[in-house]
C-alpha positions as CSV (number, residue, x, y, z in Angstrom):
1,M,21.0,-119.9,4.3
2,T,24.0,-121.2,6.1
3,T,27.3,-123.1,6.4
4,S,30.1,-124.8,4.7
5,R,30.5,-126.9,1.5
6,A,30.3,-126.1,-2.1
7,G,28.9,-128.5,-4.7
8,S,25.9,-128.7,-7.0
9,A,23.3,-126.0,-6.2
10,P,20.0,-127.1,-4.7
11,V,17.3,-127.8,-7.3
12,E,14.6,-125.0,-7.5
13,P,11.8,-125.7,-5.1
14,N,8.9,-127.7,-6.4
15,Q,6.2,-125.0,-5.9
16,P,3.1,-127.1,-6.5
17,A,4.3,-129.6,-3.9
18,A,5.1,-126.7,-1.5
19,Q,1.6,-125.3,-2.1
20,Q,0.1,-128.7,-1.3
21,M,2.2,-129.0,1.9
22,W,1.1,-125.5,2.9
23,E,-2.6,-126.4,2.3
24,E,-2.2,-129.5,4.5
25,Y,-0.7,-127.3,7.3
26,I,-3.4,-124.6,7.1
27,G,-6.1,-127.3,7.0
28,V,-5.0,-128.0,10.6
29,H,-4.0,-124.4,11.4
30,P,-6.5,-122.2,9.5
31,E,-5.4,-119.1,11.5
32,H,-2.4,-118.9,9.1
33,R,-4.5,-119.1,5.9
34,H,-3.7,-115.5,5.0
35,E,0.0,-116.2,4.7
36,Q,1.9,-117.3,1.6
37,P,5.3,-118.4,2.9
38,P,8.5,-118.4,0.9
39,S,10.0,-121.7,-0.2
40,E,13.7,-122.3,0.0
41,S,16.5,-124.6,1.0
42,F,19.4,-124.2,3.4
43,G,22.9,-123.6,2.1
44,D,24.3,-123.3,-1.4
45,S,24.6,-126.9,-2.4
46,A,22.2,-129.9,-2.7
47,A,24.3,-131.9,-0.2
48,L,24.4,-129.0,2.3
49,A,20.6,-128.5,1.9
50,D,20.0,-132.1,2.7
51,E,22.5,-132.2,5.6
52,L,21.0,-129.1,7.3
53,L,17.4,-130.2,6.7
54,E,18.1,-133.5,8.4
55,L,19.4,-131.5,11.4
56,V,16.1,-129.8,11.6
57,I,13.9,-132.8,11.1
58,H,15.8,-135.3,13.2
59,G,18.2,-133.2,15.2
60,P,19.0,-130.2,17.2
61,K,18.9,-127.4,14.6
62,R,16.4,-124.7,15.7
63,A,18.2,-121.6,14.4
64,T,19.7,-120.3,11.2
65,A,21.6,-117.3,10.0
66,G,21.6,-115.5,6.7
67,A,23.3,-112.4,5.3
68,V,21.0,-109.4,4.9
69,A,22.7,-108.9,1.5
70,D,21.3,-112.2,0.3
71,Y,17.7,-111.1,1.1
72,R,18.3,-107.8,-0.7
73,H,19.9,-109.5,-3.7
74,E,16.9,-111.9,-4.0
75,Q,14.5,-108.9,-3.4
76,Q,12.9,-110.9,-0.5
77,P,11.7,-109.3,2.7
78,L,13.5,-110.2,5.9
79,P,11.8,-112.9,8.0
80,R,9.3,-111.7,10.6
81,I,8.4,-113.2,14.0
82,G,5.5,-115.6,13.6
83,G,6.1,-115.9,9.8
84,H,6.4,-119.3,8.2
85,W,8.7,-120.8,5.5
86,I,8.7,-124.0,3.7
87,V,12.1,-125.8,3.5
88,H,13.0,-128.0,0.6
89,D,15.7,-130.7,0.4
90,G,18.5,-130.5,-2.2
91,S,16.3,-132.0,-4.9
92,G,13.6,-129.4,-4.5
93,V,11.1,-131.5,-2.5
94,P,9.3,-129.6,0.3
95,R,10.0,-131.4,3.6
96,A,9.1,-129.1,6.5
97,V,7.3,-125.9,7.5
98,L,9.1,-123.7,10.0
99,Q,7.9,-120.7,12.0
100,S,10.2,-117.9,13.0
101,V,10.1,-117.3,16.8
102,E,13.0,-114.9,17.3
103,L,14.9,-112.6,15.1
104,R,17.9,-110.3,15.5
105,L,20.0,-108.3,13.1
106,G,23.7,-107.8,13.8
107,P,27.2,-108.3,12.5
108,L,28.4,-111.8,12.1
109,S,30.9,-111.2,15.0
110,S,28.0,-110.6,17.4
111,V,26.8,-114.2,17.5
112,D,26.7,-115.7,21.0
113,A,27.3,-119.2,22.3
114,S,23.6,-119.8,22.8
115,F,22.8,-119.1,19.2
116,A,25.6,-121.2,17.9
117,W,24.4,-124.1,20.1
118,D,20.8,-123.7,18.8
119,E,21.9,-123.7,15.2
120,G,23.0,-127.3,15.9
121,E,25.8,-127.6,13.4
122,G,29.4,-128.8,13.8
123,D,30.5,-129.0,17.4
124,R,27.9,-126.3,18.3
125,T,30.5,-123.9,19.8
126,R,30.7,-120.2,19.0
127,E,34.2,-120.6,17.6
128,D,33.2,-123.4,15.2
129,W,30.1,-121.4,14.2
130,V,32.1,-118.3,13.4
131,G,34.6,-120.2,11.3
132,T,32.1,-122.1,9.4
133,H,29.9,-119.1,8.7
134,R,32.9,-116.9,7.8
135,R,33.9,-119.5,5.1
136,Y,30.3,-119.8,3.9
137,F,29.9,-116.0,3.5
138,Q,33.4,-115.6,2.0
139,R,32.3,-118.1,-0.7
140,T,28.8,-116.9,-1.3
141,L,28.7,-113.1,-0.9
142,P,31.2,-112.3,-3.8
143,K,28.8,-114.2,-6.1
144,I,26.2,-111.4,-5.5
145,G,28.8,-108.6,-5.7
146,V,29.2,-108.1,-1.9
147,E,32.7,-108.0,-0.3
148,Y,32.9,-110.1,2.8
149,D,34.1,-108.7,6.2
150,D,33.4,-109.9,9.7
151,E,30.9,-107.1,10.3
152,V,28.6,-108.4,7.5
153,E,25.0,-107.8,8.6
154,V,23.3,-111.1,9.5
155,V,19.7,-112.1,10.3
156,F,19.9,-114.4,13.3
157,E,16.7,-116.5,13.3
158,R,15.3,-119.0,15.7
159,F,12.4,-121.2,14.6
160,R,10.1,-124.0,15.4
161,L,9.4,-127.0,13.3
162,V,5.6,-126.9,12.8
163,W,4.9,-129.4,10.0
164,P,4.7,-132.3,9.2
165,A,2.8,-133.1,12.4
166,E,4.9,-136.2,13.2
167,Y,8.1,-134.1,13.5
168,A,6.6,-130.9,14.9
169,D,7.9,-129.3,18.0
170,A,5.5,-129.5,21.0
């Protein structure tokens, strides 16, 4: 749930494939068997979903930010530390399992330089991060009936890439 360009929406997640990926993961990590993680993609377009997923798999992205209003609109619980989620590309194919390691709620304006750097997007500065996310939320929040302002409540989430094993963080 983040950043900048409009376009065709990501395809709905392929749930049977996500379930298979999860079963492969818990085959190696049975301690997480009790969980059924959500499946989703980043952003609001297929191209953005692909771009941000590539930053996770092959790059520096280890954080994301989403509006609390989006979780409420989708009737989804907020992430929890230690919880997992399956990330799909723009065509709905599951590509990675992530685990939340740090969460903070706060207004968009409360982002710090360290979080902007960890999100791994753009030039990784706080200024770029605020501008990009402001534009994103100005575009997406009205679609769910929420008026944007710079104090919009955001979930700031840091995560680890835990599956597939060849890409997993140490």
